C-alpha positions in Angstrom: 81.4 118.0 51.3 78.1 117.3 49.0 77.1 114.4 47.2 77.2 115.6 43.7 80.5 114.4 42.7 82.2 112.2 40.3 84.4 109.3 41.6 87.0 107.6 39.8 87.9 104.5 41.7 90.7 103.0 39.5 92.1 105.7 37.3 95.6 105.2 36.4 96.4 103.2 39.7 94.6 106.4 41.9 91.2 107.2 43.4 89.7 110.5 42.4 86.8 112.6 43.6 85.8 115.7 41.4 83.3 118.4 42.4 82.5 120.7 39.5 80.6 124.0 41.1 79.0 121.9 43.8 81.0 121.9 47.1 81.0 123.2 50.7 83.7 125.7 51.4 86.2 124.6 53.7 87.7 127.1 56.0 91.2 127.0 57.7 93.4 129.6 59.2 95.1 131.8 56.7 99.0 132.6 57.6 99.7 133.8 54.2 98.8 134.4 50.6 100.5 134.2 47.3 99.8 136.2 43.8 101.2 136.5 40.6 100.1 137.7 37.0 100.4 136.1 33.8 99.6 138.4 30.5 99.0 135.6 27.8 99.8 136.4 24.1 96.2 135.2 23.0 94.1 135.9 25.7 90.9 133.6 26.0 87.8 135.2 27.2 85.5 133.0 29.3 82.0 133.8 30.3 81.2 131.8 33.3 82.6 131.7 36.6 83.7 127.8 37.9 84.9 126.3 40.7 86.3 122.4 40.7 87.8 120.7 43.8 89.8 117.7 43.4 90.8 115.1 45.9 93.3 112.3 45.0 94.6 109.0 46.2 97.6 107.5 44.9 97.7 104.1 45.7 101.4 103.5 47.1 102.7 102.2 50.2 103.4 106.1 51.6 100.7 108.7 52.1 100.1 110.3 48.7 96.7 112.1 49.3 95.5 115.7 48.6 92.6 118.0 48.2 92.7 121.0 46.1 90.0 123.9 45.4 90.0 126.4 43.3 87.6 129.3 41.8 88.0 130.4 38.5 86.7 134.1 38.0 86.6 135.5 34.7 87.5 139.1 33.7 88.0 140.8 30.2 91.4 142.7 31.2 94.1 140.7 29.3 95.8 139.0 32.1 95.6 135.8 34.6 96.1 136.5 38.2 96.5 133.4 40.2 96.1 133.9 44.0 96.1 131.2 46.7 95.7 131.1 50.6 98.4 129.4 52.6 97.4 127.9 55.9 99.4 126.0 58.8 100.9 122.7 58.2 98.4 121.3 60.9 94.9 122.1 60.5 91.5 120.9 61.7 90.8 117.4 60.8 88.8 116.8 57.5 86.4 113.5 58.3 84.8 113.2 54.9 87.9 111.8 52.9 89.3 109.0 50.9 92.8 108.6 52.5 94.1 105.6 53.7 92.7 104.8 57.2 96.1 105.3 58.9 96.2 108.9 57.3 95.2 112.0 59.4 93.6 114.6 56.9 94.1 118.2 57.8 92.6 121.2 56.6 94.7 123.6 54.7 97.0 124.5 51.9 100.3 124.0 53.5 103.4 126.2 52.6 104.8 123.3 50.5 101.7 123.0 48.5 101.3 126.7 47.9 104.7 126.4 46.3 104.0 123.8 44.6 100.9 125.6 43.0 102.8 128.7 42.4 105.8 127.0 40.5 103.5 125.1 38.4 101.3 127.8 37.3 104.4 129.7 36.7 105.7 127.0 34.5 102.7 126.5 32.5 101.7 130.3 31.9 105.2 130.6 30.5 104.9 127.8 28.3 101.2 128.5 27.3 100.6 131.0 24.5 96.9 131.2 25.1 95.3 131.5 28.8 91.8 132.6 29.8 91.7 136.2 31.7 90.5 136.9 35.0 91.2 135.3 38.6 92.2 131.8 39.3 91.8 131.6 43.0 93.4 128.4 45.1 91.0 128.9 48.2 91.1 125.6 49.9 92.9 122.2 50.3 93.6 119.5 52.7 96.6 117.0 53.2 97.3 113.9 54.9 99.9 112.8 57.6 100.6 109.4 58.4 99.5 108.3 62.1 
């Protein structure tokens, strides 16, 4: 990961790192992908591509760690395409992380996370009247398993 990052150490009892347009891609073995399209009633036209990576640690007894990255690429076709990559539940270790020391952080978006992304974006899409048009691509992530 690059050094240009925002860190929130105590945000509502969570620790968060946020990268905006400044990260090194995390590659993982892709085993599947998902895609769906939402047609907003009031399309919003954006002009710039943006990439965001959010890393979150919830301070609780069990592991509550996740890292998710997505890129939005604007396109004026009246629809929002949500795409994502699915990886194995066990990927390479991610050493630069904010997880608890007894957590093993592995690179990839597991099936469970991809289902949550899909369900959340569909639910939000159908409950929102206005959305930007283009492609929202969830292209990398990481998750923790307690050791």
